[in-house]
Phi, psi and omega in degrees: 000322181294322178297311181301314182299324179296322179288324176296316180297318179297317179298318187283317191259335185250313187274330184301126180078358182241319179214095178302325180297315182286331175295314178298315184296315182297318179293322178295317179296322182298340182252002187261106186297324181292313179294320178298322179295319178295314179297327180295345177278353181262161174299150181306328180297343182261010181271006185292127177305316179304321181293311179300310183295320179295320179296315180297318176298317181300323180278357178093012181277166182276140176231009182269338186225123188303318182295317179295320177299314181299312183298316180296313185297317180291317182294330184246027185305318180305318180289319178297312181300317181300318179289322178301323184286334185254348183255165177221159178284093182256042179310121182245079187268106180299336179302338179295340177299335182295329179270342176278330188305314182302327179281315181299319183291337183270353182276159177301128182266157356280171185248147168246110187266134176228111181261130176267130187073050193281344185056244179265002174085018184291339177274007178269008184238046181296341179277347185259347182263167170248160188224143174233112175255094187064241179267359186265117179257132179237131177083173186229005187273190176229143000284168173266121185261121182270134180213126174278118185249130178237129178070021185228133168268112184300152180292162180280335184205179180270160180286165173262118183247124182249352180204137180219128182216154180225148178240128182205147175294333180214079182299143177256154186245117183288351175268359178260121185299323181291322178293319179292324177297323178292318177299320178295321182294336180279349178279138187290150194308316186281352192271064180298328179296328179285330176293317176297320179296319178300314181297318181293316180292323179296325177295321177298313182292322181293330180289331178214079187301140177282168171279109179248125185243131174282120182183176183263143185292341177262309189287331191243001185292312185299320181295319178291319179299328181292346180273355179294144184290146174294147178090355176248150177279116178288130176232110174268127182218161178200152180215124180053050181239318191289345176294341177276353187253131177303148185307317179299324179287328175300315180295320178295319177299313180302321179295318180295313187290329178293334181276353180278155173289162177092215187227160182232118175251121178246141178221082189225162178298148185296335177281345180273313173237096185286146174226148178274146171071029179290143174290170181295140178294147177279077179103174184277343182299153180295128176236148169264165173251122174274127183223146176243120178053040177084002180254116182291138185241325190197158166272140178225152173272156193297330180257014178079015185279349180202148175219134177239107184285140176288147181290000000 
């Protein structure tokens, strides 16, 4: 039942209105006893719809039609299972920089960025991309990140970044074709604009690779933060990462990051990092809460496509 409920929730709150193919697929899986039984043999952390769909796409299987997806997944279950056990949802959506930018631009410059759960580090380049908030264009780089902004005056420019580093249990390399193929497989079927964005952002990162460190967000954060240059404002940030972390480790991470110098930007679902007195969410779709140093600032959509600033 828990596996099925997760797919229904994904269809209703994440895929609806965003990916019709994944909404159909998730609902079909939620009702399929054979697929649910196979998934039930895996640890709960591997029950994520995004992970299953991404693995099937990565292996070359169909994700546009539920019957074809079912037949492929069951027929190729040993290969699907093997990938599910070793992979994680490392969606590296550069578009998320659009909801981080208003906070980053307002901090004392220059910045030393440290991303937790960095994947390939594509969100470590907010200064290299351009942004469009309605009619307001910020920056001159590529890709151009579109974001619908409500209650927010967009910043006048991009931040100055002098150091960028990422911490991840399994860092990905944008110069490795297999790693880029996995990032591509995690993009939802209809989102051709996100595939183009991935290629453009990967080119930016490949031209000046960030410092990516394999490590744990609690045990290894302080040591990496200590490598930030003096004279720059340290900013530790993460987006849609902590839901993968057990609650006790989330609390331990929060304790560690609060003790560091500089600032902490969190962009996580409200059930993952709870805050008191949040305003009503703008619609039923899944939203994150953007927060600075534990103070909630805005509702954001998961791929950075919208931000609703609190009054």
